[in-house]
C-alpha positions as CSV (number, residue, x, y, z in Angstrom):
1,X,107.7,106.3,117.4
2,X,110.0,105.0,120.2
3,X,113.2,102.9,119.5
4,X,113.5,100.0,122.0
5,X,116.5,98.0,120.8
6,X,119.3,98.1,118.2
7,X,121.4,95.1,117.1
8,X,124.3,95.2,114.6
9,X,126.4,92.5,113.0
10,X,129.4,93.2,110.7
11,X,128.0,96.8,110.4
12,X,130.5,99.5,109.6
13,X,133.0,99.6,112.5
14,X,130.9,97.2,114.6
15,X,131.6,93.4,114.6
16,X,128.6,92.5,116.8
17,X,126.8,95.0,119.0
18,X,123.4,95.2,120.8
19,X,121.9,98.2,122.5
20,X,118.7,97.9,124.7
21,X,117.5,101.5,124.9
22,X,114.7,100.6,127.4
23,X,117.3,99.9,130.0
24,X,119.0,103.3,129.6
25,X,116.1,105.6,130.5
26,X,114.3,108.4,128.6
27,X,117.3,110.8,128.2
28,X,120.4,109.3,126.6
29,X,123.7,111.1,126.0
30,X,126.5,109.4,124.0
31,X,130.1,110.6,124.3
32,X,133.1,109.6,122.2
33,X,135.8,110.8,119.9
34,X,135.3,111.5,116.2
35,X,135.0,108.2,114.3
36,X,134.2,106.1,117.3
37,X,130.9,105.0,115.8
38,X,128.3,107.2,117.6
39,X,126.4,108.2,114.5
40,X,126.7,104.7,113.0
41,X,125.1,103.2,116.1
42,X,122.3,105.7,116.7
43,X,121.6,107.2,113.2
44,X,122.9,105.1,110.3
45,X,121.7,101.8,111.8
46,X,118.1,103.3,112.2
47,X,118.0,104.9,108.7
48,X,119.4,101.6,107.3
49,X,116.8,99.4,108.9
50,X,113.9,101.8,108.1
51,X,114.8,102.9,104.6
52,X,117.8,100.7,103.4
53,X,120.1,103.8,103.2
54,X,122.9,105.2,105.4
55,X,125.4,108.0,105.8
56,X,122.8,110.6,104.9
57,X,123.0,109.6,101.2
58,X,120.0,109.0,99.0
59,X,121.5,106.3,96.8
60,X,120.4,102.7,97.4
61,X,124.0,101.7,97.0
62,X,124.8,103.5,100.3
63,X,123.3,100.5,102.0
64,X,126.1,98.2,100.8
65,X,128.8,100.5,102.2
66,X,127.8,99.6,105.7
67,X,129.3,96.1,105.3
68,X,132.3,95.6,107.5
69,X,135.7,95.3,105.6
70,X,136.6,91.7,104.6
71,X,133.0,90.5,105.3
72,X,130.4,89.3,102.8
73,X,127.3,90.7,104.4
74,X,126.0,93.1,107.2
75,X,122.9,92.7,109.3
76,X,121.0,95.3,111.4
77,X,117.9,94.9,113.5
78,X,115.7,97.4,115.4
79,X,112.7,97.1,117.6
80,X,110.4,100.1,117.9
81,X,106.9,100.9,119.1
82,X,104.1,103.1,117.7
83,X,101.2,103.8,120.1
84,X,100.5,100.4,121.7
85,X,102.0,98.3,118.8
86,X,105.5,96.8,118.7
87,X,107.4,96.1,115.5
88,X,110.8,94.7,114.5
89,X,112.7,95.2,111.2
90,X,115.5,92.9,110.2
91,X,117.6,93.9,107.2
92,X,120.5,92.1,105.6
93,X,122.7,93.4,102.8
94,X,125.2,91.4,100.7
95,X,128.2,92.4,98.6
96,X,127.3,90.1,95.7
97,X,123.6,89.3,96.2
98,X,120.2,91.0,96.6
99,X,119.5,92.4,100.1
100,X,116.7,91.0,102.3
101,X,114.3,92.8,104.7
102,X,111.6,91.5,106.9
103,X,109.0,93.4,109.1
104,X,107.5,91.6,112.1
105,X,104.7,92.6,114.5
106,X,104.5,91.3,118.0
107,X,101.0,89.9,118.7
108,X,100.2,88.0,121.9
109,X,104.0,87.7,122.8
110,X,104.8,86.2,119.4
111,X,106.6,87.8,116.4
112,X,104.5,87.4,113.2
113,X,105.3,88.4,109.6
114,X,103.9,91.8,108.7
115,X,105.7,92.6,105.4
116,X,108.4,90.9,103.3
117,X,110.6,92.6,100.7
118,X,112.0,96.1,100.2
119,X,108.9,97.6,98.6
120,X,106.3,96.2,101.1
121,X,108.5,97.2,104.1
122,X,109.2,100.7,102.7
123,X,105.5,101.4,102.0
124,X,104.6,100.3,105.5
125,X,107.3,102.5,107.2
126,X,106.4,105.6,105.1
127,X,102.7,105.1,105.9
128,X,103.0,104.4,109.6
129,X,105.7,107.2,110.2
130,X,104.1,109.6,107.7
131,X,107.6,110.5,106.4
132,X,110.1,109.3,103.8
133,X,113.9,109.1,104.0
134,X,114.5,112.9,103.3
135,X,112.0,114.0,105.9
136,X,113.5,111.6,108.4
137,X,117.0,113.0,107.9
138,X,115.8,116.6,107.9
139,X,113.5,116.5,110.9
140,X,114.3,113.5,113.2
141,X,118.1,113.5,113.1
142,X,120.9,116.1,112.7
143,X,124.3,114.8,111.6
144,X,127.4,116.0,113.4
145,X,128.5,118.5,110.8
146,X,125.1,120.3,110.9
147,X,125.2,120.6,114.7
148,X,128.4,122.6,114.6
149,X,126.9,124.9,111.9
150,X,123.8,125.4,114.0
151,X,125.7,126.3,117.2
152,X,128.0,128.8,115.5
153,X,125.5,130.4,113.1
154,X,123.8,133.9,113.5
155,X,120.0,134.0,114.0
156,X,119.4,134.6,110.3
157,X,121.8,131.8,109.3
158,X,120.3,129.5,112.0
159,X,116.9,130.2,110.4
160,X,118.3,129.1,107.0
161,X,119.7,126.0,108.6
162,X,116.4,125.1,110.2
163,X,114.6,125.8,106.9
164,X,117.0,123.5,105.2
165,X,116.8,120.8,107.9
166,X,113.0,120.9,107.9
167,X,112.9,121.1,104.1
168,X,110.8,124.4,104.2
169,X,110.5,127.0,101.5
170,X,108.3,130.0,102.6
171,X,108.6,131.6,99.1
172,X,107.0,128.6,97.6
173,X,104.4,128.4,100.3
174,X,103.6,132.1,99.7
175,X,103.1,131.4,96.0
176,X,100.8,128.5,96.9
177,X,98.9,130.8,99.3
178,X,98.4,133.3,96.5
179,X,97.2,130.6,94.2
180,X,94.8,129.3,96.9
181,X,93.5,132.9,97.4
182,X,92.7,133.2,93.7
183,X,90.9,129.9,93.8
184,X,88.9,131.0,96.8
185,X,87.9,134.2,95.0
186,X,86.8,132.3,92.0
187,X,84.8,129.9,94.3
188,X,83.1,132.9,96.0
189,X,82.0,134.2,92.6
190,X,80.7,130.8,91.7
191,X,78.7,130.7,95.0
192,X,77.2,134.1,94.3
193,X,76.1,133.0,90.8
194,X,74.6,129.9,92.4
195,X,72.7,132.1,95.0
196,X,71.2,134.2,92.2
197,X,70.2,131.0,90.4
198,X,68.6,129.7,93.7
199,X,66.6,132.9,94.0
200,X,65.2,132.4,90.5
201,X,64.4,128.9,91.4
202,X,62.6,129.9,94.6
203,X,60.3,132.2,92.5
204,X,59.4,129.1,90.6
205,X,58.5,127.2,93.8
206,X,54.7,126.9,93.0
207,X,55.4,125.5,89.6
208,X,57.9,123.1,91.2
209,X,55.4,122.0,93.8
210,X,52.9,121.1,91.1
211,X,55.6,119.3,89.2
212,X,56.5,117.5,92.5
213,X,52.8,116.3,92.8
214,X,52.9,115.1,89.2
215,X,56.2,113.4,89.9
216,X,54.7,111.8,93.0
217,X,51.9,110.3,90.9
218,X,54.4,109.1,88.4
219,X,56.5,107.7,91.2
220,X,53.5,105.8,92.5
221,X,52.9,104.3,89.1
222,X,56.6,103.5,88.9
223,X,56.5,101.7,92.3
224,X,53.6,99.6,91.0
225,X,55.6,98.8,87.9
226,X,58.6,98.1,90.0
227,X,56.6,95.5,92.0
228,X,55.5,93.9,88.8
229,X,59.0,93.9,87.4
230,X,60.3,92.4,90.7
231,X,57.7,89.6,90.5
232,X,58.7,89.0,86.9
233,X,62.4,89.0,88.0
234,X,61.7,86.5,90.7
235,X,59.9,84.3,88.2
236,X,62.8,84.6,85.8
237,X,65.2,83.8,88.6
238,X,63.2,80.7,89.4
239,X,63.2,79.7,85.8
240,X,66.9,80.4,85.6
241,X,67.5,78.1,88.6
242,X,65.5,75.4,87.0
243,X,67.5,75.8,83.8
244,X,70.7,75.9,85.8
245,X,69.7,72.7,87.6
246,X,69.0,71.0,84.2
247,X,72.2,72.3,82.8
248,X,74.2,70.8,85.8
249,X,72.3,67.5,85.3
250,X,73.2,67.5,81.6
251,X,76.8,68.4,82.4
252,X,77.0,65.5,84.9
253,X,75.6,63.2,82.3
254,X,78.0,64.5,79.6
255,X,81.0,64.0,82.0
256,X,79.7,60.4,82.7
257,X,79.3,59.9,78.9
258,X,82.8,61.1,78.2
259,X,84.1,58.8,81.0
260,X,82.2,55.8,79.6
261,X,83.4,56.7,76.0
262,X,87.0,56.6,77.2
263,X,86.4,53.3,78.8
264,X,84.7,52.0,75.7
265,X,87.6,53.2,73.5
266,X,90.0,51.4,75.8
267,X,87.9,48.2,75.8
268,X,87.6,48.5,71.9
269,X,91.4,48.5,71.6
270,X,91.7,45.5,73.9
271,X,89.0,43.7,71.9
272,X,90.9,44.3,68.7
273,X,94.0,42.9,70.3
274,X,92.1,39.9,71.6
275,X,90.5,39.3,68.2
276,X,93.9,39.3,66.6
277,X,95.2,36.8,69.2
278,X,92.1,34.7,68.7
279,X,92.7,34.6,65.0
280,X,96.3,33.4,65.6
281,X,94.9,30.8,68.1
282,X,92.3,29.6,65.6
283,X,95.0,29.2,63.0
284,X,97.1,27.1,65.3
285,X,94.1,25.0,66.3
286,X,93.2,24.4,62.7
287,X,96.8,23.3,62.1
288,X,96.6,21.1,65.1
289,X,93.4,19.5,63.9
290,X,95.0,18.7,60.5
291,X,97.9,17.2,62.2
292,X,95.6,15.1,64.5
293,X,93.8,13.8,61.5
294,X,97.0,12.8,59.8
295,X,98.2,11.3,63.0
296,X,95.0,9.2,63.2
297,X,95.6,8.1,59.6
298,X,99.1,7.1,60.4
299,X,98.0,5.2,63.5
300,X,95.5,3.4,61.3
301,X,98.2,2.6,58.9
302,X,100.5,1.4,61.6
303,X,97.7,-0.8,62.8
304,X,97.6,-2.3,59.4
305,X,101.4,-2.8,59.4
306,X,101.0,-4.9,62.5
307,X,99.0,-7.2,60.4
308,X,101.8,-7.2,57.9
309,X,103.6,-10.2,59.4
310,X,100.4,-12.3,59.3
311,X,99.9,-11.2,55.7
312,X,103.6,-12.0,55.0
313,X,103.1,-15.5,56.3
314,X,100.0,-15.8,54.3
315,X,101.9,-14.5,51.4
316,X,104.4,-17.3,51.6
317,X,101.5,-19.7,51.6
318,X,100.1,-17.7,48.6
319,X,103.4,-18.0,46.9
320,X,103.2,-21.7,47.3
321,X,99.8,-21.5,46.0
322,X,101.0,-19.4,43.0
323,X,97.9,-17.7,41.9
324,X,97.6,-15.4,45.0
325,X,101.2,-14.1,45.0
326,X,100.7,-11.1,42.7
327,X,97.8,-9.8,44.7
328,X,99.8,-9.8,47.9
329,X,102.7,-7.9,46.2
330,X,100.3,-5.2,45.1
331,X,99.0,-4.8,48.7
332,X,102.5,-4.5,50.0
333,X,103.2,-1.7,47.5
334,X,100.1,0.1,48.9
335,X,101.5,-0.3,52.5
336,X,104.8,1.2,51.3
337,X,102.9,4.1,50.0
338,X,101.5,4.7,53.4
339,X,105.0,4.6,54.9
340,X,106.0,7.3,52.4
341,X,103.2,9.4,53.7
342,X,104.5,9.0,57.2
343,X,107.9,10.2,56.0
344,X,106.2,13.4,54.6
345,X,104.6,14.0,58.1
346,X,108.1,13.8,59.6
347,X,109.2,16.6,57.3
348,X,106.3,18.7,58.6
349,X,107.6,18.0,62.1
350,X,110.9,19.6,61.2
351,X,109.1,22.7,60.1
352,X,107.3,22.8,63.4
353,X,110.6,22.5,65.3
354,X,111.9,25.6,63.4
355,X,108.7,27.5,64.4
356,X,109.1,26.3,68.0
357,X,112.7,27.8,68.1
358,X,111.3,31.1,66.9
359,X,108.6,30.9,69.6
360,X,111.2,30.2,72.3
361,X,113.2,33.2,71.1
362,X,110.2,35.5,71.2
363,X,109.2,34.2,74.6
364,X,112.7,35.1,76.0
365,X,112.4,38.6,74.5
366,X,108.9,39.2,76.0
367,X,110.2,38.0,79.4
368,X,113.1,40.4,79.2
369,X,110.7,43.2,78.3
370,X,108.5,42.3,81.3
371,X,111.5,42.5,83.6
372,X,112.4,45.9,82.1
373,X,108.8,47.1,82.5
374,X,108.7,45.9,86.1
375,X,112.0,47.8,86.8
376,X,110.6,51.0,85.2
377,X,107.4,50.6,87.2
378,X,109.3,50.3,90.5
379,X,111.4,53.3,89.5
380,X,108.3,55.4,88.7
381,X,106.7,54.3,92.0
382,X,109.8,55.4,93.9
383,X,109.8,58.8,92.1
384,X,106.0,59.1,92.8
385,X,106.6,58.4,96.5
386,X,109.3,61.1,96.6
387,X,107.1,63.7,94.9
388,X,104.2,62.9,97.3
389,X,106.6,63.2,100.2
390,X,107.8,66.6,99.0
391,X,104.3,67.8,98.2
392,X,103.1,66.7,101.7
393,X,106.1,68.5,103.2
394,X,105.0,71.7,101.4
395,X,101.4,71.3,102.5
396,X,102.4,70.9,106.1
397,X,105.1,73.6,106.0
398,X,105.1,76.4,108.5
399,X,103.6,79.5,106.8
400,X,106.1,81.7,108.5
401,X,109.2,79.8,107.3
402,X,108.2,78.4,103.9
403,X,111.3,76.3,103.6
404,X,112.3,74.3,100.6
405,X,111.9,70.5,101.4
406,X,115.0,69.8,99.2
407,X,117.6,72.4,100.3
408,X,116.0,73.9,103.4
409,X,116.3,77.4,102.1
410,X,113.5,80.0,102.8
411,X,111.1,80.5,99.8
412,X,109.1,83.5,98.8
413,X,105.3,83.0,98.7
414,X,105.3,83.1,94.9
415,X,108.2,80.6,94.6
416,X,106.5,78.5,97.3
417,X,103.3,78.3,95.3
418,X,105.1,77.6,92.0
419,X,107.0,74.7,93.6
420,X,103.9,73.3,95.2
421,X,102.0,73.4,91.8
422,X,105.1,71.9,90.1
423,X,104.9,68.9,92.5
424,X,101.2,68.5,91.8
425,X,101.8,68.4,88.0
426,X,104.8,66.1,88.4
427,X,102.6,63.7,90.6
428,X,99.9,63.7,87.9
429,X,102.5,63.0,85.1
430,X,104.0,60.1,87.1
431,X,100.6,58.5,87.8
432,X,99.7,58.7,84.1
433,X,103.1,57.2,83.1
434,X,102.7,54.4,85.8
435,X,99.2,53.5,84.5
436,X,100.7,53.2,80.9
437,X,103.5,51.0,82.1
438,X,101.1,48.8,84.1
439,X,98.9,48.4,81.0
440,X,101.9,47.6,78.8
441,X,103.0,44.9,81.4
442,X,99.5,43.3,81.3
443,X,99.6,43.2,77.5
444,X,103.1,41.6,77.6
445,X,101.9,39.0,80.1
446,X,98.9,38.2,78.0
447,X,101.0,37.8,74.9
448,X,103.5,35.6,76.9
449,X,100.6,33.4,78.0
450,X,99.4,32.9,74.4
451,X,102.9,32.0,73.2
452,X,103.4,29.5,76.0
453,X,100.1,27.8,75.0
454,X,101.3,27.8,71.4
455,X,104.6,26.3,72.5
456,X,102.9,23.6,74.5
457,X,100.8,22.6,71.4
458,X,103.9,22.4,69.2
459,X,105.7,20.3,71.8
460,X,102.8,17.9,71.8
461,X,102.9,17.6,68.1
462,X,106.7,17.2,67.9
463,X,106.5,14.5,70.7
464,X,105.0,12.2,68.0
465,X,108.3,12.2,66.0
466,X,109.7,9.0,67.6
467,X,106.5,7.2,67.0
468,X,106.5,8.2,63.3
469,X,110.1,7.3,62.9
470,X,109.5,3.8,64.1
471,X,106.8,3.4,61.4
472,X,109.2,4.7,58.7
473,X,112.0,2.3,60.0
474,X,109.7,-0.6,59.2
475,X,110.2,0.3,55.5
476,X,113.4,-1.7,55.5
477,X,111.7,-4.7,57.0
478,X,109.1,-4.6,54.2
């Protein structure tokens, strides 16, 4: 492993610092007074980037202590090479939030994501370096206190320091060697026992050869049976494919049936509604026919009244004649009865006016409902367009960045997938709701059309009022 570059920001005593080691040569000596930041720059920054720990401490919390005073976060970045591969680790730690770490690999002059998150990066580092944080501290680096102890120690003390730095314990290794020796002895005994067993088996070689020949015959029979079984298997697979094909056809037909059934149910509902409207319309038509019949009767009576004057003149002549007077009086009474019938028709017109007022009120309510429905439809369409735009933005998002289309923040792969599926579900719900609103609007328009027709019919009937009143007014003349 070779470190190429170190970059720090708000890290311990450093505000912002960058060190390009490739420009300094193979041997680097760093001089400075105690506390100047030598160990921070060359040891703590590396251990922090690789393992998330610093200051030679094993606690995870040691990572937060690198944050520069009066700052909310610290950032460290190292570039290093292993064999012919180049990597970069970027680690950020926050006072009041979860730390972030990203491992990149340089491929074809472009940095690409290799691992994301503490666990993935730590597993990669430990595997590729073949060491954990403790081994790194004890073998790769020596902190300044240990250097003084090493220089001033006697040979035996220096040996203990190296054993401690390298995390070596020869007593334990000796115990392990003893255990390994006992295991080897036991294995030798096992091998001897197996050799004796092999000698016995060699003596049985002739019997084994005969048994082999018998087994070869049985193997030949088994091979023949195998061919038969394979043929049967092929035939069964062919039958299975045919059954599978039939099953797929049946499934397609079943799906088509379910689709048609849903359409049928929808048509059935519309049919019931239309039948109900048809019943109402037939009732109105029947009422209109009755009124038309009565109107014709009235018109016939009016036609008779036009002859009244002529009859009246004839009546005067009849009065003079004497014997015809009584007959004409009776006929006039009959005409008066017809006028009374016309008055009854006028009462029916008043009832139709009341019904017309109710129809006009209902028509206004339906028009208001249609306007509200159109507003809700436009609102749902706008929401649907926004959801489609956000979903398309996620589909076309850069795999490296995975940014939220709403706030622009970087998303994890899991959060990215959850958000994408959420937009798909929201789009489906909005489409379903839009379809319901469109259907409801069509039903309202159909109902409005029927009411408008009914209103026109009532207006035609009521328009005869003046004509009937003229007939009734002739009562005084009679």
